[in-house]
C-alpha positions in Angstrom: 31.9 60.0 127.2 32.9 58.7 130.6 35.5 60.7 132.4 38.0 57.8 132.7 37.6 57.0 129.0 38.6 60.5 128.0 41.5 60.5 130.5 42.7 57.2 129.0 42.7 58.8 125.5 44.8 61.6 126.8 47.4 59.4 128.3 50.7 59.9 126.5 49.8 63.3 125.0 52.0 65.3 127.3 54.9 62.8 126.9 54.7 62.9 123.1 54.6 66.7 123.3 57.8 66.8 125.3 59.4 64.3 122.9 58.5 66.4 119.8 59.7 69.6 121.6 63.1 68.0 121.9 63.2 66.5 118.4 62.5 69.8 116.6 65.7 71.3 118.2 67.8 68.3 117.1 70.3 69.4 114.3 69.8 66.1 112.5 66.0 66.7 112.3 66.4 70.3 111.3 68.6 69.1 108.4 65.8 66.8 107.2 63.4 69.4 106.0 60.5 67.1 105.3 60.7 65.5 108.8 61.2 68.9 110.4 58.1 70.4 108.8 56.0 67.3 109.7 57.2 67.5 113.4 56.7 71.2 113.6 53.0 70.7 112.5 52.7 68.0 115.1 54.2 70.2 117.8 51.6 72.9 117.0 48.7 70.5 117.2 50.0 68.9 120.4 50.7 72.3 122.1 47.0 73.1 122.0 45.9 69.6 123.0 48.5 69.5 125.8 47.2 72.8 127.3 43.6 71.5 127.2 44.7 68.2 128.7 46.4 69.9 131.6 43.4 72.1 132.2 41.1 69.1 132.1 43.2 67.2 134.7 43.2 70.4 136.9 39.4 70.5 136.8 38.9 66.9 137.5 41.4 67.2 140.5 39.4 70.2 141.7 36.2 68.2 141.7 37.8 65.3 143.6 39.3 67.7 146.2 36.0 69.6 146.6 34.1 66.3 147.2 36.6 65.3 149.8 36.3 68.6 151.6 32.5 68.5 151.5 32.5 65.0 153.0 35.1 65.8 155.8 34.9 69.4 156.7 32.4 71.1 159.1 33.7 74.7 158.7 31.0 76.6 156.9 33.5 78.9 155.0 35.6 75.9 153.8 32.4 74.0 152.8 31.2 77.1 150.8 34.6 77.4 149.1 34.5 73.7 148.2 31.0 74.0 146.9 31.9 76.9 144.6 35.0 75.0 143.4 32.9 72.0 142.7 30.2 73.9 140.8 32.7 76.0 138.8 34.7 73.0 137.8 31.7 70.9 137.0 30.2 73.6 134.8 33.5 74.0 132.8 34.0 70.3 132.1 31.4 69.7 129.3 32.7 72.5 127.1 36.3 71.5 127.7 35.5 67.9 126.8 34.0 69.0 123.5 37.2 71.0 122.7 39.3 68.0 123.6 37.2 65.6 121.5 37.7 67.8 118.4 41.4 68.1 119.1 41.6 64.3 119.3 40.3 63.9 115.8 43.2 63.6 113.4 43.6 66.9 111.7 43.5 67.1 107.9 47.2 67.4 107.0 46.2 69.9 104.2 44.4 72.4 106.5 47.5 74.4 107.4 48.5 74.9 103.7 48.2 78.0 101.6 45.8 77.7 98.6 45.4 78.3 94.9 41.8 79.6 94.5 40.4 79.3 91.0 37.2 81.0 89.9 35.6 80.4 86.5 32.4 81.8 85.0 30.0 79.0 84.2 26.6 79.1 82.5 25.2 82.5 81.9 27.7 84.2 79.4 28.7 87.8 80.3 26.6 87.7 83.5 28.5 84.6 84.7 31.8 86.4 84.1 30.5 89.4 86.1 29.5 87.0 89.0 32.9 85.4 88.9 34.3 89.0 89.3 32.0 89.5 92.3 33.2 86.3 93.9 36.8 87.3 93.3 36.1 90.6 95.2 34.3 88.8 97.9 37.1 86.4 98.6 39.7 89.1 98.4 38.0 91.2 101.0 37.4 88.2 103.2 41.0 87.1 103.1 42.4 90.5 103.6 40.1 90.9 106.6 41.7 87.7 108.0 45.2 89.2 107.5 46.0 86.8 104.7 47.9 87.8 101.6 46.0 87.6 98.3 47.5 88.0 94.8 46.1 87.4 91.3 48.4 85.0 89.5 46.4 84.9 86.2 43.2 86.3 84.8 41.1 86.3 81.7 38.6 89.2 81.7 35.1 89.0 80.5 33.8 91.1 77.5 31.4 93.0 79.8 33.7 93.0 82.9 34.4 90.5 85.6 36.4 87.3 84.7 36.0 84.3 82.5 38.7 82.8 84.7 40.8 84.2 87.6 43.4 82.4 89.8 44.3 83.7 93.2 47.2 82.8 95.5 46.2 83.0 99.2 48.9 82.7 101.9 48.5 82.9 105.6 47.8 80.8 108.7 45.5 77.8 108.2 44.1 79.1 104.9 43.0 75.8 103.3 41.3 74.6 106.5 38.9 77.6 106.2 38.5 78.1 102.4 38.1 74.4 101.5 34.4 74.6 102.1 34.1 77.1 99.2 34.8 74.5 96.4 31.8 73.9 94.1 29.2 75.6 92.0 28.0 79.0 93.2 24.6 80.1 91.6 23.4 83.6 91.3 19.8 84.8 90.7 19.5 88.5 89.8 18.6 91.0 87.0 21.8 91.3 84.9 23.0 94.8 83.9 22.4 93.9 80.3 18.8 92.9 80.9 16.3 95.5 79.5 13.1 93.8 80.5 14.0 93.5 84.2 13.9 89.7 84.2 15.7 87.7 86.8 18.4 85.4 85.3 20.2 82.4 86.8 23.9 82.2 86.2 26.8 80.2 87.9 30.5 80.2 88.6 32.7 77.4 89.8 35.2 77.8 92.6 38.1 75.3 93.2 40.2 75.6 96.3 43.4 73.7 96.0 45.9 73.2 98.8 49.3 74.6 97.6 51.9 72.0 97.4 55.2 72.4 99.2 58.4 71.8 97.1 59.0 68.4 98.7 55.4 67.2 98.2 55.8 66.7 94.5 58.7 65.5 92.4 59.2 67.6 89.2 62.0 67.3 86.7 62.5 71.0 86.1 64.9 70.2 83.1 61.9 68.9 81.2 59.8 72.1 81.6 59.5 74.1 78.4 59.4 77.9 79.1 58.0 80.7 76.9 57.9 84.4 77.7 55.5 87.0 76.4 54.3 90.5 77.0 51.7 90.6 79.7 49.3 93.1 78.2 46.6 95.0 80.1 47.1 97.6 82.8 50.6 98.4 84.1 52.1 101.2 82.1 54.7 101.2 79.4 56.7 98.3 81.0 53.9 95.9 80.1 54.2 96.6 76.4 58.0 96.6 76.2 59.1 93.8 78.6 58.3 90.1 78.2 57.6 89.5 81.9 54.7 87.0 81.4 55.8 83.3 81.5 54.2 80.2 80.1 55.3 76.7 81.1 54.6 73.3 79.4 55.2 70.1 81.3 54.4 66.5 80.3 53.2 64.6 83.4 52.2 60.9 83.7 49.1 60.7 85.8 49.7 57.8 88.3 46.0 57.1 88.6 45.4 56.6 84.9 48.8 56.1 83.4 48.0 58.7 80.7 50.7 61.4 79.9 49.1 64.9 80.1 50.5 68.2 78.9 50.1 70.8 81.6 50.0 74.4 80.4 50.3 77.2 83.0 50.6 81.0 82.5 51.6 83.6 85.0 51.5 87.4 84.6 51.2 88.4 88.2 54.2 90.6 88.5 56.5 92.6 86.2 59.4 90.5 87.3 60.0 87.5 85.1 61.9 85.4 87.7 59.1 85.9 90.2 56.5 84.9 87.6 58.5 81.7 86.9 58.6 80.9 90.6 54.8 81.3 90.9 54.1 79.3 87.8 56.2 76.5 89.3 54.2 76.8 92.5 51.0 76.4 90.5 52.4 73.4 88.7 53.3 71.7 91.9 49.8 72.4 93.3 48.1 71.0 90.1 50.1 67.8 90.3 49.6 67.5 94.1 45.9 67.9 93.7 45.7 65.2 91.0 48.0 62.7 92.9 46.0 63.1 96.1 42.6 62.6 94.5 42.6 59.0 95.8 43.2 60.2 99.4 40.3 62.7 99.0 38.0 60.1 97.5 38.8 57.8 100.4 37.7 60.4 102.9 34.5 60.9 101.0 33.8 57.1 100.9 34.3 56.7 104.6 32.1 59.6 105.8 29.9 62.4 104.6 32.0 65.5 103.9 31.0 69.1 103.2 34.2 69.6 101.2 33.9 69.0 97.5 36.0 66.2 96.2 36.9 65.5 92.5 33.4 66.4 91.3 33.3 70.1 91.3 29.9 70.2 89.7 28.0 70.1 93.0 25.9 73.2 93.6 26.8 74.4 97.0 25.3 77.9 97.4 22.7 80.3 95.9 22.9 84.1 95.9 19.4 85.4 95.4 19.5 89.2 94.9 15.7 90.0 94.7 15.2 88.4 98.1 18.6 89.5 99.5 19.1 85.8 100.4 22.1 83.5 100.7 21.4 79.7 100.9 24.0 77.1 101.5 22.5 73.9 100.2 24.9 71.5 102.0 23.5 72.4 105.5 20.2 74.0 104.3 21.3 77.3 106.0 19.7 80.6 104.8 20.6 84.1 105.8 19.3 87.5 104.5 22.4 89.7 104.5 23.4 89.3 100.9 25.1 92.7 100.4 27.4 92.3 103.4 28.1 88.7 102.4 29.3 89.6 98.9 31.3 92.4 100.5 33.3 89.7 102.3 31.4 89.0 105.5 31.2 85.2 104.9 32.5 84.0 108.3 29.1 83.1 109.7 28.3 80.5 106.9 31.9 79.1 107.2 31.4 78.7 111.0 28.2 76.8 110.4 29.9 74.5 107.9 32.8 73.8 110.2 30.4 73.0 113.1 28.5 70.6 110.8 31.7 69.0 109.5 33.0 68.6 113.1 29.8 66.9 114.2 30.1 64.4 111.4 33.8 63.8 112.3 32.8 63.2 116.0 30.1 60.8 114.9 32.5 58.9 112.6 35.2 58.7 115.3 32.6 57.6 117.9 33.8 60.2 120.3 
């Protein structure tokens, strides 16, 4: 990209940053929560881009100044200083340009959201449930390592261990922007604990990463929600058997894409506090509806450019975990590594980094930057 073209694209960035900085302190804006949240997100994005813009202008000014000194000065010391300034600034420009290009691509508005992470055992019976349990541990360790908060909101345990289905709530900074690459079918090849002949079996589990909806993202008539309570069961001491802390909600929702009325059923047994479970069940309801209503937006992205993020079809096989070879292969970018044990222990950042790089390259290509 030509220097002038990039500078032209950066025109107005600093002015808009100053404008947004003022707006988010305006009492009228603060009173409008939806607008305030939108502007706060824009401020955060512009803050980074503004800092990069100022640094870029500084480097280009340094290059111009160094060229002028080299053309007009005869003093050896000044010429040497100018030469060093020219070389240092010139070397820094390409990397900074790449950072700016990525910042200029409109951010996915979902990336900053918390997520609801659903893991379900697929083909493979008990072994699939065990693998779903392994994935649950893997994501829990990874998220905790990032400083994110993880909580199980509901779970159905497998007969031999693991989970037939488990739903996690993950909260933190930019969670969806990182975990969204994990949606899809995860396949495992290994000798199950129940296998007596030592044969390698192939099983699978599905992972769905849903951006958690904010209260104002979705309109819900809470008066139409039907609530039931029940005893949670499982571990937790005598309280679990005596107090109906588990909650179940039923809600009839008209799908705007199909016009069909669907009954949504959600259970939450995460805490021993019934009001908290109700609050978290409501959060899952909002997220479910938000995911459905935004399917058209997601499909539109997929139709305009290649994406590594699974859309409505969550049947796509994205990764294979091969235990005999100690191998992890991500099929979307044909990337293979041989550190399976540390990977399932939560060390998944390397693969996510490669996915982000590949996705960004596709975005740059689509944006013609």
